[in-house]
KOLLO-605034 format. One record per residue (C-alpha): residue number from 1; x, y, z negated; residue in three letters. Coordinates in steps of 0.05 Angstrom, whole numbers. Layout:
<fibas>
+-----+--------+--------+--------+------+
! pos !     xx !     yy !     zz ! code !
+-----+--------+--------+--------+------+
! NUM !      X !      Y !      Z !  ala !
...
+-----+--------+--------+--------+------+
</fibas>
This chain:
<fibas>
+-----+--------+--------+--------+------+
! pos !     xx !     yy !     zz ! code !
+-----+--------+--------+--------+------+
!   1 !      0 !      0 !      0 !  met !
!   2 !     33 !     64 !     24 !  thr !
!   3 !    -19 !    117 !      7 !  ala !
!   4 !     -8 !    153 !    -59 !  lys !
!   5 !    -71 !    196 !    -57 !  tyr !
!   6 !   -139 !    167 !    -42 !  ile !
!   7 !   -198 !    210 !    -22 !  phe !
!   8 !   -263 !    171 !    -29 !  trp !
!   9 !   -329 !    191 !      1 !  asp !
!  10 !   -386 !    174 !    -48 !  cys !
!  11 !   -452 !    155 !    -16 !  asp !
!  12 !   -449 !     89 !     22 !  ser !
!  13 !   -374 !     86 !     12 !  thr !
!  14 !   -364 !     78 !    -63 !  leu !
!  15 !   -437 !     58 !    -74 !  leu !
!  16 !   -487 !     22 !    -31 !  asp !
!  17 !   -542 !     73 !    -39 !  asn !
!  18 !   -565 !     92 !     31 !  ala !
!  19 !   -631 !     55 !     24 !  glu !
!  20 !   -646 !     88 !    -43 !  leu !
!  21 !   -633 !    157 !    -13 !  his !
!  22 !   -684 !    144 !     41 !  trp !
!  23 !   -734 !    114 !     -8 !  gln !
!  24 !   -732 !    177 !    -52 !  lys !
!  25 !   -756 !    219 !      6 !  his !
!  26 !   -810 !    169 !     24 !  leu !
!  27 !   -834 !    167 !    -48 !  ala !
!  28 !   -840 !    242 !    -57 !  ile !
!  29 !   -867 !    260 !     12 !  thr !
!  30 !   -920 !    205 !      6 !  ser !
!  31 !   -940 !    233 !    -62 !  lys !
!  32 !   -961 !    297 !    -26 !  tyr !
!  33 !   -996 !    260 !     30 !  gly !
!  34 !   -941 !    260 !     83 !  leu !
!  35 !   -922 !    194 !    115 !  asp !
!  36 !   -850 !    203 !    137 !  leu !
!  37 !   -836 !    165 !    202 !  ala !
!  38 !   -775 !    118 !    206 !  pro !
!  39 !   -748 !    160 !    263 !  asp !
!  40 !   -727 !    213 !    212 !  tyr !
!  41 !   -682 !    166 !    173 !  arg !
!  42 !   -618 !    178 !    212 !  glu !
!  43 !   -627 !    254 !    209 !  arg !
!  44 !   -641 !    252 !    135 !  phe !
!  45 !   -579 !    210 !    124 !  tyr !
!  46 !   -534 !    265 !    152 !  his !
!  47 !   -569 !    323 !    116 !  asn !
!  48 !   -567 !    347 !     45 !  asn !
!  49 !   -630 !    356 !      5 !  gly !
!  50 !   -641 !    429 !     23 !  ala !
!  51 !   -631 !    414 !     97 !  gln !
!  52 !   -681 !    357 !     93 !  asn !
!  53 !   -732 !    402 !     59 !  trp !
!  54 !   -723 !    453 !    115 !  lys !
!  55 !   -734 !    399 !    167 !  leu !
!  56 !   -797 !    376 !    131 !  leu !
!  57 !   -822 !    447 !    126 !  asn !
!  58 !   -808 !    469 !    198 !  glu !
!  59 !   -826 !    405 !    234 !  glu !
!  60 !   -880 !    374 !    190 !  leu !
!  61 !   -910 !    433 !    153 !  gly !
!  62 !   -888 !    409 !     85 !  phe !
!  63 !   -901 !    466 !     37 !  glu !
!  64 !   -877 !    442 !    -31 !  ile !
!  65 !   -825 !    493 !    -56 !  pro !
!  66 !   -753 !    474 !    -44 !  thr !
!  67 !   -733 !    474 !   -118 !  thr !
!  68 !   -792 !    430 !   -136 !  gln !
!  69 !   -778 !    381 !    -80 !  tyr !
!  70 !   -704 !    375 !    -98 !  leu !
!  71 !   -720 !    364 !   -171 !  lys !
!  72 !   -771 !    311 !   -155 !  glu !
!  73 !   -726 !    271 !   -108 !  ile !
!  74 !   -670 !    277 !   -159 !  asp !
!  75 !   -714 !    253 !   -216 !  asp !
!  76 !   -738 !    194 !   -175 !  trp !
!  77 !   -668 !    177 !   -153 !  tyr !
!  78 !   -638 !    182 !   -222 !  his !
!  79 !   -691 !    135 !   -249 !  ser !
!  80 !   -663 !     82 !   -202 !  lys !
!  81 !   -588 !     95 !   -212 !  ile !
!  82 !   -574 !     32 !   -251 !  leu !
!  83 !   -600 !     -9 !   -192 !  glu !
!  84 !   -546 !     18 !   -145 !  ile !
!  85 !   -489 !    -32 !   -132 !  pro !
!  86 !   -418 !    -15 !   -114 !  leu !
!  87 !   -400 !    -34 !    -43 !  arg !
!  88 !   -362 !   -100 !    -41 !  pro !
!  89 !   -289 !    -93 !    -56 !  gly !
!  90 !   -294 !    -23 !    -87 !  val !
!  91 !   -284 !    -45 !   -159 !  ala !
!  92 !   -223 !    -86 !   -141 !  tyr !
!  93 !   -194 !    -29 !    -99 !  ala !
!  94 !   -205 !     23 !   -153 !  leu !
!  95 !   -170 !    -20 !   -205 !  asp !
!  96 !   -113 !    -39 !   -158 !  phe !
!  97 !   -100 !     33 !   -139 !  leu !
!  98 !   -102 !     58 !   -211 !  lys !
!  99 !    -53 !      4 !   -233 !  arg !
! 100 !     -8 !     22 !   -174 !  ser !
! 101 !     -5 !     95 !   -197 !  gly !
! 102 !    -45 !    124 !   -139 !  ala !
! 103 !    -84 !    187 !   -153 !  arg !
! 104 !   -157 !    184 !   -132 !  gln !
! 105 !   -214 !    233 !   -122 !  cys !
! 106 !   -284 !    237 !    -92 !  val !
! 107 !   -300 !    283 !    -34 !  val !
! 108 !   -375 !    285 !    -18 !  thr !
! 109 !   -426 !    329 !     17 !  asn !
! 110 !   -476 !    312 !    -39 !  ala !
! 111 !   -496 !    357 !    -97 !  arg !
! 112 !   -463 !    349 !   -165 !  thr !
! 113 !   -530 !    334 !   -197 !  ser !
! 114 !   -537 !    274 !   -152 !  ser !
! 115 !   -466 !    248 !   -153 !  val !
! 116 !   -442 !    256 !   -225 !  arg !
! 117 !   -497 !    215 !   -259 !  pro !
! 118 !   -486 !    159 !   -210 !  met !
! 119 !   -411 !    157 !   -219 !  ile !
! 120 !   -416 !    164 !   -295 !  glu !
! 121 !   -469 !    109 !   -301 !  asn !
! 122 !   -424 !     61 !   -262 !  lys !
! 123 !   -364 !     79 !   -307 !  gly !
! 124 !   -323 !    105 !   -248 !  leu !
! 125 !   -305 !    174 !   -274 !  leu !
! 126 !   -238 !    152 !   -307 !  pro !
! 127 !   -212 !    130 !   -239 !  tyr !
! 128 !   -215 !    200 !   -209 !  phe !
! 129 !   -175 !    264 !   -218 !  glu !
! 130 !   -237 !    303 !   -198 !  phe !
! 131 !   -303 !    297 !   -162 !  val !
! 132 !   -309 !    347 !   -105 !  trp !
! 133 !   -382 !    362 !    -87 !  cys !
! 134 !   -423 !    409 !    -44 !  lys !
! 135 !   -418 !    466 !    -94 !  glu !
! 136 !   -342 !    465 !    -91 !  asp !
! 137 !   -333 !    488 !    -19 !  tyr !
! 138 !   -371 !    528 !     34 !  lys !
! 139 !   -375 !    481 !     94 !  glu !
! 140 !   -401 !    410 !    103 !  arg !
! 141 !   -371 !    349 !    136 !  lys !
! 142 !   -356 !    343 !    195 !  pro !
! 143 !   -322 !    410 !    182 !  his !
! 144 !   -252 !    398 !    153 !  pro !
! 145 !   -262 !    447 !     94 !  thr !
! 146 !   -283 !    393 !     44 !  pro !
! 147 !   -219 !    355 !     55 !  tyr !
! 148 !   -174 !    416 !     61 !  leu !
! 149 !   -199 !    443 !     -5 !  thr !
! 150 !   -196 !    375 !    -38 !  ala !
! 151 !   -124 !    367 !    -16 !  his !
! 152 !   -107 !    434 !    -47 !  ala !
! 153 !   -144 !    413 !   -110 !  arg !
! 154 !   -103 !    349 !   -113 !  met !
! 155 !    -39 !    390 !   -107 !  glu !
! 156 !    -62 !    432 !   -166 !  asn !
! 157 !    -78 !    370 !   -206 !  ala !
! 158 !    -11 !    338 !   -192 !  thr !
! 159 !     28 !    404 !   -193 !  glu !
! 160 !     68 !    390 !   -130 !  his !
! 161 !     61 !    392 !    -54 !  lys !
! 162 !     28 !    331 !    -23 !  ile !
! 163 !     46 !    307 !     46 !  asp !
! 164 !    -19 !    289 !     82 !  lys !
! 165 !     15 !    227 !    109 !  ser !
! 166 !     15 !    201 !     38 !  asp !
! 167 !    -61 !    207 !     35 !  cys !
! 168 !   -118 !    163 !     57 !  ile !
! 169 !   -191 !    182 !     62 !  ala !
! 170 !   -246 !    129 !     61 !  ile !
! 171 !   -311 !    145 !     97 !  glu !
! 172 !   -372 !    106 !    118 !  asp !
! 173 !   -397 !    157 !    167 !  asp !
! 174 !   -370 !    187 !    232 !  ala !
! 175 !   -382 !    258 !    205 !  tyr !
! 176 !   -336 !    244 !    146 !  gly !
! 177 !   -284 !    212 !    191 !  val !
! 178 !   -283 !    274 !    235 !  thr !
! 179 !   -276 !    319 !    173 !  ala !
! 180 !   -217 !    281 !    145 !  ala !
! 181 !   -182 !    273 !    212 !  ser !
! 182 !   -191 !    347 !    228 !  ala !
! 183 !   -159 !    363 !    160 !  ala !
! 184 !    -99 !    321 !    179 !  gly !
! 185 !   -114 !    264 !    130 !  ile !
! 186 !   -112 !    192 !    157 !  pro !
! 187 !   -179 !    159 !    147 !  val !
! 188 !   -207 !     89 !    142 !  ile !
! 189 !   -276 !     83 !    171 !  his !
! 190 !   -314 !     32 !    129 !  arg !
! 191 !   -377 !     24 !    169 !  arg !
! 192 !   -444 !     18 !    132 !  leu !
! 193 !   -467 !    -35 !    181 !  arg !
! 194 !   -429 !    -83 !    225 !  asp !
! 195 !   -464 !    -56 !    287 !  asp !
! 196 !   -442 !     16 !    276 !  val !
! 197 !   -392 !     38 !    329 !  pro !
! 198 !   -321 !     52 !    304 !  pro !
! 199 !   -306 !    126 !    295 !  ala !
! 200 !   -252 !    143 !    346 !  pro !
! 201 !   -212 !    189 !    300 !  glu !
! 202 !   -204 !    135 !    246 !  ala !
! 203 !   -138 !    101 !    231 !  leu !
! 204 !   -178 !     37 !    230 !  thr !
! 205 !   -251 !     17 !    227 !  ser !
! 206 !   -275 !    -41 !    184 !  val !
! 207 !   -338 !    -70 !    155 !  tyr !
! 208 !   -327 !   -132 !    113 !  thr !
! 209 !   -297 !   -133 !     43 !  glu !
! 210 !   -237 !   -173 !     66 !  ala !
! 211 !   -222 !   -126 !    124 !  asp !
! 212 !   -232 !    -65 !     80 !  phe !
! 213 !   -183 !    -89 !     26 !  leu !
! 214 !   -132 !   -109 !     78 !  lys !
! 215 !   -136 !    -41 !    111 !  ala !
! 216 !   -132 !     -2 !     46 !  leu !
! 217 !    -86 !    -46 !      3 !  leu !
! 218 !    -52 !    -92 !     53 !  gly !
! 219 !    -83 !   -154 !     21 !  glu !
! 220 !   -145 !   -197 !     21 !  val !
! 221 !   -177 !   -225 !    -42 !  val !
+-----+--------+--------+--------+------+
</fibas>
């Protein structure tokens, strides 16, 4: 394992929570009489909560106030947090990297209120130098800003310059791969499904636990 600094995406990378994110929107929209069509799922996956509310409002006439909607989807989601599993291989990788002296962090487009309870409930917080969320930077992936600012934050945490060639980002989604690559950080694309096309900017693209651990750690367990 050559990387000394690991930048993990959160949703669908650390945790297998894509389905739960979709279900929270279905649950709250249906509460107010709106049946959200499956065609919206992919768009919702790439958006944050506020962007999804705007989509609902502009395209479907959804009039529940933004703050109320965000609170209700958060409350529903947090009630299910303990049901969310880690993606296969993540627990082993986190332990291996920590024992190897690698410094790790989380870089996510999601809001702190969504990410922190999930990470804390899974006991993951001690593995990370910091958790870098939507509120910590101005742009969203696929813009490189999340990774550029996280790299600077890691330099502050370690108190020395960090060569980006010593870093690895791990992303499930092509937007995240583009963001890390544009920031100059090599990135492993761990696809959410086997049928997802590999992101062209990725150092490598994998799906299974064995392939993921081999790509990240140079070994299979």
